C-alpha positions in Angstrom: 36.8 2.7 6.7 36.5 0.1 4.6 34.1 -0.7 1.6 32.6 -3.5 4.5 32.5 -0.9 7.2 30.4 1.4 4.9 28.2 -1.4 3.7 27.5 -1.8 7.4 26.6 1.8 8.4 24.3 2.1 5.2 22.1 -0.6 6.4 22.0 0.4 9.4 20.8 3.8 8.4 18.3 2.2 6.0 16.9 0.1 9.0 16.3 3.2 11.2 14.8 5.1 8.3 12.5 2.4 8.1 11.6 2.0 11.3 11.1 5.6 11.5 8.9 5.8 8.3 6.8 2.9 9.6 6.4 4.5 13.0 5.0 8.3 11.2 2.9 6.2 8.9 1.3 4.4 11.9 0.8 7.9 14.0 -0.4 9.7 11.0 -3.3 6.3 10.4 -4.2 7.2 14.1 -4.6 11.1 13.5 -6.8 10.6 10.2 -9.8 12.9 10.8 -12.9 11.5 9.7 -13.7 12.9 6.2 -16.5 15.6 6.5 -19.7 15.7 5.0 -20.0 17.6 1.8 -21.6 21.2 2.4 -25.0 21.1 0.3 -24.4 25.2 0.3 -21.6 24.6 -2.2 -22.9 21.8 -4.2 -23.8 23.2 -8.2 -26.4 21.1 -10.3 -25.3 20.6 -13.8 -28.3 19.9 -16.1 -28.1 17.1 -18.6 -29.4 19.2 -21.2 -26.7 20.1 -24.0 -24.7 23.4 -23.8 -25.8 26.3 -26.3 -23.8 25.8 -29.5 -23.1 29.5 -29.2 -20.7 29.7 -26.4 -18.4 28.0 -28.7 -18.4 30.1 -31.1 -14.9 31.7 -31.6 -12.9 29.3 -29.3 -10.1 27.5 -30.4 -9.6 23.9 -29.5 -7.6 23.9 -26.3 -4.3 22.5 -26.6 -4.5 22.4 -30.3 -4.1 26.1 -31.2 -6.1 27.7 -33.3 -8.4 26.1 -36.5 -6.8 28.3 -39.3 -3.3 28.5 -38.2 -0.5 25.4 -38.3 1.6 24.9 -35.6 5.2 25.7 -36.2 
């Protein structure tokens, strides 16, 4: 097989793949279910009042490590 034949085969396969992906996208768009309404029984109300600062006593800064230690 020559380089030209190889390129032609690649183009043909790419075109076929593109057509199949487009067809799958169209099928997926037709089969999309309607979004479900949120279930009110699973909703949690978050108060606007500040958290009690005692909740954070002895906690580390997430991702930063402990306050009294240095990174290696």
